[in-house]
N, C-alpha and C positions, 0 to 999 in steps of 0.2 A: 773624556768619551772616548771611544775606540772608532778608528777609521777604517770602514770595510776594506778588505784588500781587492784590487781590480780585478783579478782572475775570478775570485767568487762572484762578483757582480756579472763577468760575462759568461760562466756558466750557468748562473740563472737566466740570463736573457737568451741563450743559444740552445739550452736544453730544450727537446721535445716530448720527453716523457713527463707526465704530470706529476708522477709520486716523488721523482727527483728534483723536480722545480721547487714543490711545496717543502720537500726536506732541505733542500737548500736555504729557501726562505725562512725556515725554523732556525738553521743553525746562525743565519743572519740577526734574527731577531734575538737569538741567544746571547750574542755577542752585545747587545744593547741592555744587559741583565734582563731579559725576560724569559720566563720560563715555558709558557703556552702561548700558541698561535692557532688562532682559528680564521678562516676564509669562508665566507659564504658567497656564492655566484648566482644571481638572480638574473635569467637569460630569456629572452622574449625570441620565438621562433616562428614564424608563419603555419598555422595550420598544427603547431602545438600549444598545449597548455604551458603556462610560464614555468619553467625549470629552474628549482632550487638545488644547488649541489655544493656539498659542504666537504672543507678539508680542515683538519686538524690535528693537534697532538694530544687531545684531553683523555683523561682517563676514560676509559671503555665503559665504566659503570655510570658516569655523568653523560656520556652520549647516547647510551641506552635510555636514560629517563628521559633527555632531552628530546629524542625522538617518540618515545611511548607517551610522554605528556604533552607533545605537541608545543613545547616551550617557545619554537618559533614564532608562533602566531600571538603570544602574548609579550614576549621580549620588548621590554620598552629601549633597549639600545637598536635592536633591528629597526624599529619604527623611526627612533630620531635619525639613524643613517639614512631612512628612505627619503627623509625631506630635507638634508643637509649634509654637505661634503667637510663640514668643520670636524676636527677630531672631537669626540665624546669621552670626556674623563668619566670614569665610573664613580658612582658614589651611592651610600644607601637610600637616599632621597627618590632616587629615580625607580626604585624598586618598591616604593611603598604599597603598590596595588599587587604585586606579586613577589612579596618577600620569600616564598617557597622555591623560586628560582633565584635569587641572590643568596639564598643560604645554601642551596646545592650546590653552587657554583664555589662559593668559599669553603664549604667542606673538601672538594676536590683540587683546592689549590689556586684558584681564580678569583680572588679578593681584589687585588689591585690592577688596574689595566685602562685601557682606552680602546676605542675604536675609531675607525677613518673609511670613510666610502668614497668610491670613483664613481661616477656615471657617464654612460658614452652616450654618441648622437643616436644611437639606435635604442634607447632607453635599457641598456643592460647595466648591469650595477654589480660592483663588487664591494662586500665590507670585510674588512681585515681589523681583528681583534689581537691585541699583545696583553699580556698578563704574567702574575706572578702571586706567590702565597704572601710573601712578607716585605715590608717596606713601602709604605705609601709613596705615591706620585705626587710630588710638589708641581708647582708651574713652571718651575724652573726647568726640572726635568723634561717635561711635557714638552716645553719649547726647543729644549737643546735636542731631541729626539725624534720630534714630530716631523720634521723635512725626511728623514731616511725612513720612516714607517710609511709616510706618503708615498715614496719613491718606490718603497716595497709594493704598497698596494696598487699602483699604477703598473707596476712592471708585471704582478701576478695576475690582474686583470688583462691586460694584453696578450699574455702567454696562453692563460688557462680558459679565458672565454674563447679565444680564436680556436684552441683544440676543441672544445666542447660544442661549440657551434657549427664548427666542421663535420662533429658525429652526427648532430642532429638534423641538418642541412642535407640533402640530397646534392651530389655533387653535379654540377653544371653540364649540359650537353655541349660536347665540344665537335665541331666538324673534324673530319681527317686532317686537312690543311692546318686547322688551328691547332692540333695536337702535334702536328710536323714542326710547326713554327715554335712551340712552347717546347718542344723536346730539345731543340737546337739552341736555344734562349737559355735554358737551364743548364747547358754545357758552355755559358759562357760568352756564345757567339754574338755578335753585333747585327742589328737589324741589315747591314749591307752583306756581313757575312752569310746568314741567312739566306738573303736573296740570292746570292751565287750558289749555294748549296741546293738550293731549291728551284733555280733557274725562275725566279720572280723578281718582278722589281721591289726596291727598297719601300715604297708607298705601299704597295701590296702587303708587305710582310707587316710594317707599321699598322695597316688596316686590321689585320689579323690579331695583333697582339693587343690594338684598343679594345677589340672584341672580346678577348680573354679577359683582359681587365676588369670590363665591365661585367661580364658572367661571373666573374669571383667577388664581385664589389671591393675590389684592391685599390689601393691609393696607388700604385705603380706596378711595373712588371716585375720588380722583384719579389715584391708581396703575393702575386697573381701565382709566382712559380712557387713559392713556399706553401701557398694554399694547395695548389694543385699535386704538389710533391706530398704533403700530407693525407691528401685523399686517394693517392695511389694512382693518379693521372701522367705522371711523369716518371 
């Protein structure tokens, strides 16, 4: 089995453009001998209805039918991924009640595959599916490649869910002092450096940084800076 190149993994994690990120994920999946990749993001945002955002490289005809017939509401794989983070290997038995969905997927080259989901602490979810037209997937291949597919699912969820949640959520209101502290922090200055530049105490700078981290619901200063940058506040 091929090992992914580290530069390809870095590109996936560091890029901020959703389409480029997904394109890189497709290339990585194709190195695992998978032709098609589909990702569905299920996001929950206050004051919004649940959002479902789809990325895939499926044929256009299949995508059109999937949306027109609202297959996502009856897709048994989607339902199974909602309730488990274990990989779900596709088989005919799973589609006994919706054979037309299985038939449509197979007609467009998505016969053999599996799906993997990830759920975060805010109840957002990503479901990643990889598939191909030929060569059934046995248990050995599933076990050999499931770790890489799981990593891909987690990474896409982290990058793309953050991007879309930022666009759906109004940017937090920052005070002018918080903006100044954030600006200098984004330029690599330490709290002590920022305190000197702004003629403040280090404890006051740290106080503002904690407020900024809290407002962005970030785990640390670096993530707060990334979120602020993506929302045009830095």
